[in-house]
Every structure is written in structure tokens, then in C-alpha cells.
C-alpha positions as CSV (number, residue, x, y, z in Angstrom):
1,M,90.7,45.1,114.7
2,D,89.6,45.4,118.6
3,T,89.8,48.1,119.3
4,M,88.0,49.8,122.4
5,R,86.0,51.9,120.1
6,A,84.8,49.6,117.6
7,R,83.7,47.4,120.7
8,F,81.4,50.6,122.5
9,E,80.3,50.7,118.9
10,L,79.5,47.3,118.5
11,V,78.3,46.9,122.3
12,T,76.2,50.2,121.7
13,S,74.4,49.1,119.1
14,E,73.5,45.7,120.7
15,L,72.5,48.2,123.8
16,L,70.3,50.0,121.3
17,D,68.2,46.3,120.2
18,T,67.8,45.5,124.3
19,D,67.2,47.8,126.4
20,P,64.4,51.0,125.2
21,K,65.9,53.2,127.2
22,V,69.4,53.4,125.7
23,A,69.7,56.3,123.4
24,V,72.8,57.4,121.7
25,V,73.0,61.4,120.6
26,L,76.7,61.8,117.8
27,A,77.9,65.4,116.9
28,A,78.5,63.9,113.1
29,I,81.9,61.6,114.4
30,G,81.1,58.4,114.5
31,A,77.4,58.1,112.2
32,A,78.8,56.2,109.7
33,A,79.3,53.1,112.5
34,F,75.5,53.6,114.0
35,E,73.8,53.9,110.4
36,P,72.1,50.8,111.1
37,A,70.8,51.3,114.5
38,R,69.6,54.6,113.1
39,R,67.4,53.0,110.0
40,R,66.6,50.0,113.1
41,H,65.3,53.0,116.0
42,P,65.5,56.6,114.5
43,D,64.5,57.9,117.4
44,R,66.8,57.1,119.8
45,V,69.8,57.5,117.3
46,I,70.2,60.9,116.6
47,N,72.8,62.5,114.6
48,L,73.0,66.5,115.0
49,G,76.1,67.5,112.5
50,I,78.5,69.7,114.2
51,R,76.9,71.0,117.3
52,E,78.0,70.3,120.0
53,Q,77.3,72.3,122.2
54,L,73.4,71.4,121.3
55,M,74.3,67.1,121.3
56,I,75.3,67.9,125.4
57,G,71.7,69.8,125.3
58,V,69.9,67.2,124.1
59,T,71.3,64.4,126.0
60,S,70.3,66.6,128.7
61,G,67.1,66.2,127.5
62,L,67.1,62.8,126.3
63,A,68.2,62.0,129.6
64,L,64.9,64.1,131.7
65,T,62.2,62.4,129.8
66,G,64.0,59.0,131.9
67,L,66.3,58.1,129.1
68,R,69.6,56.9,129.4
69,P,71.2,58.6,126.3
70,I,74.7,57.8,125.5
71,A,76.8,61.1,124.1
72,H,80.3,60.3,122.1
73,T,82.1,62.5,120.4
74,F,86.3,62.8,120.0
75,A,87.5,64.2,123.6
76,P,87.9,67.9,123.0
77,F,84.5,68.3,121.0
78,L,82.7,66.1,123.9
79,V,84.4,67.1,127.1
80,E,86.5,71.2,126.6
81,R,84.2,72.8,123.3
82,P,80.4,72.5,125.3
83,F,81.8,72.2,128.9
84,E,79.1,75.4,129.6
85,Q,76.8,72.9,128.9
86,I,77.7,69.9,130.5
87,K,78.4,71.9,133.6
88,L,74.6,73.2,133.2
89,D,72.3,71.2,131.2
90,I,74.0,67.7,132.7
91,G,75.7,68.9,136.7
92,H,73.6,72.1,137.5
93,Q,70.1,70.4,136.1
94,G,71.0,66.6,138.2
95,V,70.7,64.4,135.4
96,G,72.6,61.3,134.5
97,A,74.4,60.3,131.0
98,V,77.0,58.5,129.3
99,L,79.7,61.3,127.8
100,V,82.0,58.6,125.9
101,S,85.3,60.0,124.1
102,A,87.8,58.3,121.6
103,G,91.0,59.6,121.4
104,G,92.5,60.1,124.1
105,S,94.9,62.6,124.7
106,Y,97.2,62.6,121.1
107,D,95.5,59.1,119.7
108,W,96.0,60.7,116.0
109,P,98.5,64.0,116.2
110,A,98.2,64.0,112.5
111,Y,95.0,66.2,113.1
112,G,97.1,68.7,115.2
113,R,95.7,70.2,118.6
114,T,92.5,70.5,117.9
115,H,91.8,67.2,118.0
116,Q,93.9,66.8,121.3
117,A,92.5,66.8,125.0
118,P,95.1,65.9,127.7
119,G,93.4,68.3,129.7
120,D,90.0,66.3,130.0
121,V,89.9,64.0,133.1
122,A,91.1,68.2,135.7
123,L,88.2,69.6,134.1
124,L,85.6,67.6,134.7
125,D,87.1,67.1,138.4
126,T,86.2,70.8,138.5
127,L,82.0,68.9,139.0
128,P,81.1,67.2,140.8
129,G,79.6,63.7,141.2
130,W,80.8,62.8,138.5
131,T,82.5,59.1,137.4
132,V,84.9,58.5,135.1
133,H,86.2,55.2,133.6
134,V,89.8,55.0,131.5
135,P,89.9,51.4,130.4
136,G,93.3,49.6,129.4
137,H,91.7,47.3,127.1
138,P,88.6,46.2,124.8
139,D,86.6,43.4,127.4
140,E,87.1,46.2,129.7
141,A,85.9,48.9,127.9
142,E,83.0,46.5,127.3
143,A,82.5,46.2,130.8
144,L,82.8,49.6,131.8
145,L,80.6,51.4,129.2
146,R,77.9,48.5,131.0
147,G,78.2,49.3,133.5
148,A,77.5,53.2,133.1
149,V,74.3,52.3,131.2
150,A,73.1,50.1,134.3
151,A,74.1,53.1,136.3
152,S,71.9,56.3,136.5
153,G,74.5,59.2,137.4
154,P,77.3,61.1,135.3
155,V,79.7,59.1,133.9
156,Y,82.5,59.8,131.9
157,L,84.0,56.5,129.9
158,R,87.7,57.5,128.3
159,L,88.6,55.5,125.3
160,S,91.7,55.2,123.4
161,A,93.3,53.4,120.5
162,A,96.2,52.8,122.7
163,A,95.6,49.5,124.8
164,N,97.0,47.1,126.8
165,A,98.0,43.8,125.6
166,T,95.5,41.9,128.3
167,P,92.9,42.7,129.6
168,L,93.3,42.6,133.3
169,P,91.1,42.2,136.4
170,I,88.9,45.5,137.2
171,H,86.3,46.2,139.9
172,P,84.4,49.5,138.9
173,G,85.3,51.9,141.1
174,E,88.2,49.9,143.1
175,F,91.6,49.3,141.9
176,A,92.8,45.9,141.5
177,V,96.1,45.5,142.8
178,L,98.4,43.5,140.2
179,R,101.3,43.2,142.5
180,T,102.2,44.2,146.1
181,G,106.0,45.5,147.7
182,T,107.5,47.2,150.9
183,A,109.6,50.6,148.3
184,G,106.3,52.3,147.7
185,T,103.0,52.3,145.3
186,V,102.0,52.7,142.4
187,I,98.8,53.4,140.3
188,A,98.6,52.9,136.7
189,V,95.6,54.5,134.5
190,G,93.9,52.1,132.8
191,P,96.6,52.2,129.3
192,V,99.6,52.6,130.5
193,A,99.6,49.6,132.8
194,D,102.7,47.4,130.1
195,A,104.7,50.3,130.6
196,V,104.4,50.7,134.4
197,L,104.4,46.8,135.0
198,A,107.7,46.7,132.4
199,A,109.1,49.5,134.2
200,T,109.0,48.5,137.6
201,A,109.9,44.7,136.7
202,G,112.0,43.7,139.7
203,L,111.7,46.9,142.2
204,D,109.9,46.6,144.9
205,M,106.6,48.0,144.8
206,T,103.7,47.4,144.7
207,V,101.2,48.6,141.7
208,L,97.5,49.3,141.7
209,Y,95.9,49.3,138.5
210,A,92.6,51.9,138.3
211,T,90.1,52.0,135.1
212,T,88.1,53.3,137.5
213,I,89.9,57.0,138.5
214,R,86.5,58.7,139.9
215,P,86.1,58.8,142.6
216,F,89.2,58.1,143.5
217,D,89.5,54.8,145.4
218,A,91.3,55.8,148.8
219,A,90.5,53.0,150.7
220,T,92.6,50.3,149.0
221,L,95.7,53.1,148.1
222,R,95.6,53.1,152.3
223,A,95.4,49.3,152.6
224,T,98.4,48.4,150.8
225,L,100.7,51.3,151.3
226,G,103.6,50.5,152.5
227,E,106.2,53.0,152.1
228,P,104.3,55.6,152.0
229,D,106.2,57.0,147.9
230,V,102.8,56.8,145.8
231,V,103.4,57.7,141.7
232,V,100.4,57.9,139.9
233,V,101.4,57.3,135.9
234,E,98.2,58.1,133.9
235,P,97.9,59.0,130.3
236,Y,96.3,61.8,130.2
237,L,98.0,65.9,132.1
238,A,100.7,65.3,134.4
239,G,99.9,65.2,138.3
240,T,95.9,65.2,137.6
241,S,94.7,62.9,140.1
242,V,97.9,64.0,142.6
243,P,95.4,65.8,145.2
244,F,93.2,63.1,145.2
245,V,96.6,60.9,146.3
246,A,97.3,63.8,148.9
247,E,93.7,63.7,150.5
248,A,93.3,60.2,151.0
249,L,96.8,60.4,153.1
250,Q,96.4,63.7,154.1
251,D,97.0,62.0,157.7
252,R,100.5,60.7,156.4
253,R,103.2,62.1,155.5
254,H,104.5,61.1,152.1
255,R,105.2,61.5,148.9
256,V,104.1,61.6,145.6
257,L,104.7,61.7,141.7
258,G,102.8,62.8,138.7
259,L,103.9,61.1,135.5
260,G,101.6,61.7,133.0
261,V,101.7,64.4,129.6
262,G,103.0,67.0,129.6
263,R,101.8,70.7,129.8
264,E,103.5,71.8,127.1
265,E,102.4,71.5,123.3
266,L,104.2,69.1,121.0
267,R,103.5,70.1,117.6
268,R,105.5,67.5,115.5
269,Y,102.8,65.7,114.5
270,G,104.6,62.7,115.0
271,T,103.3,59.2,116.2
272,L,101.4,58.1,119.1
273,A,104.5,56.3,120.1
274,E,106.5,59.5,119.4
275,H,103.7,61.4,121.8
276,E,104.2,59.1,124.5
277,A,108.2,59.0,124.4
278,A,107.9,62.8,124.6
279,H,106.4,62.6,127.3
280,G,107.9,60.3,128.7
281,L,105.4,57.6,129.5
282,D,107.5,55.1,127.5
283,A,108.7,52.1,130.2
284,A,111.9,53.6,130.1
285,S,111.1,56.9,130.7
286,V,108.6,55.9,133.4
287,R,111.6,54.0,134.8
288,E,113.6,56.7,135.5
289,R,112.0,58.7,136.5
290,I,110.3,56.2,139.9
291,G,114.0,55.5,139.9
292,G,114.5,59.2,140.5
293,F,112.1,59.9,142.4
294,L,112.6,56.7,145.0
295,A,116.1,58.0,145.6
296,G,114.8,61.5,146.7
297,A,116.1,63.1,143.0
298,T,114.5,66.4,141.8
299,V,112.7,64.5,138.8
300,A,112.3,66.2,135.4
301,A,110.1,65.3,132.5
302,T,111.1,65.7,129.2
303,T,108.3,68.2,128.6
304,G,108.1,68.9,132.2
305,S,104.9,66.8,132.7
306,A,106.7,65.4,135.7
307,S,106.0,67.1,139.9
308,A,106.7,65.9,142.9
309,A,106.0,67.0,146.2
310,E,106.0,66.2,149.6
311,F,103.1,66.7,151.7
312,A,103.2,67.1,155.4
């Protein structure tokens, strides 16, 4: 089965063969997939075992030597556990690296809270200069990965098991316009696009598709804005991008609704689909919440994940 993670492993192994500046740093997870590449390039495929802080430190050191290193593991072990090293070893030293996560917010619920990281993008938002890509399909993940490796700054590529049925138009750094309307704007981030398109079917709304969410594309939002009611649907912590919408529209009175993963921890394992429904990210829930927002009602999510605010 072609998944974002499988495509990442395949493309990165090819890049190791063709680009002598590419290196991969692992913390046990993913080591088996990269074993053939490690045998070909033992100096540029490094498995450090379960030492995530060291993984970021070594990644930074490789970047200081002129390589373009890629660090890879599950999102909570890549962003949350070694956050101090991301802040200091990469950010403070001003080096470029590519961090590629797997697991999304709750892709493997059976592993429990240790493998869930809905706050990863919000955490990186506390640091300057990061590019954040959230693909919605393996084809998009490949294109964004190749672009990230060719770039020079710090990049976070967030992979997930959830995916849209087909790839959508992507413009790295810009939102793609999937539909135009006059009743408001919905920004769908990565793998939630199919649910958003189904939820807004028949509604007179503009739908923008974001695979690069940082930097935030204020220009496209402003250029396509009709009625200044904006909904952001993100596959991670609800409201993460609401401040960026507010900044983009600071000179216009507007309303913004942030839909995403709630702050409340769901303590039943369940399935990926059940977690999506519980957080109100399935198509029916998204439509209901958008409808209520446009009608001027207070919108409440199943787990309290929605936030609606008006800015003067």
C-alpha cells in the first residue's frame, strides 16, 4: 500500500544515492526500512537507538558540516521530546535541517498517548523561521520532501496515515484555490481536504487548500476573501492557525473559527476514524459546525476543540 511514510522511505533512499549532501538520522524507528540504504551509505545513514535528543544534536552537527540532514521518527519523539535541542541546536545555531514525522495526531491509537502529538505544529510556532508542510497525499508528500531537501532552512514535514483519495494541486508556500464562493472561506489543511470538500458541497464558500501552512499564505487568503468569515480545519490542535488568520486580516473586521483536534485527551484506543469523529473532523461534523458558525451561532465541538472569535 502506498502511504506517505512508505513514499518518504523510498524517495529518501533514492536521494541518498543521488545527492551526496543528504543524510538520514534515526532513533531506532524506521531503521529497518533504511537498512539497505545504510549498507550503501554507512556514513550518511545513522541510527542512534532510542536517543531522540541526541538525534537532533547529531542532525544539527551534520548540518554544520554542510550536509542536508533528515531526522525521522514519530511526531512526539521528533518534536516534543527533543524540543530543547530543536530550539538550541538547530534554531539558536541557525542551521538548516529537515524533520520528517510520522503518526500525525493519533494515527495509531492503540499505542496510546505516548504516540500522539496534536500539539506539534503549535509548538514549532514558538520558534522563528520554520517552514511547515502538511501533505494530504503520498504524491504531495514526495513533492514537498524533494523541495525541502533542495531548500536550506529548517523544514518540518508532517506525514500521516490519513490521506485524501487523490492528490490535489499544490503550490509550495501558497494555498491552492479549490473552489470560490461569497459566503465565507474555509482553509483545509492537508489530509482533511476530502472531508472539507464533502462538508461544503452545495455551500457558496471559497475553499483553500494548504499543504504549506507555515509561512502562512496571507496573500491568497486576502485575495480570495469575500465575506470575512474564515474557518480553518487542521488535522492537529484546534485553533493553531487562528492567530495567523487574525494577523492576515488585522485591518478588516472578521470572524474566524478554528476546527481541529481538541485539548481533551481521549483515553479509549479506538480507531483513527473514531478519533476523527470524536474530534468533530468527519465531514458531517465539519458541515454542522460550519453551518452553525455562518448562522452566527456559538459553535461547540464534541471535545471542546472549536474556537470562534471576532476581531475588530
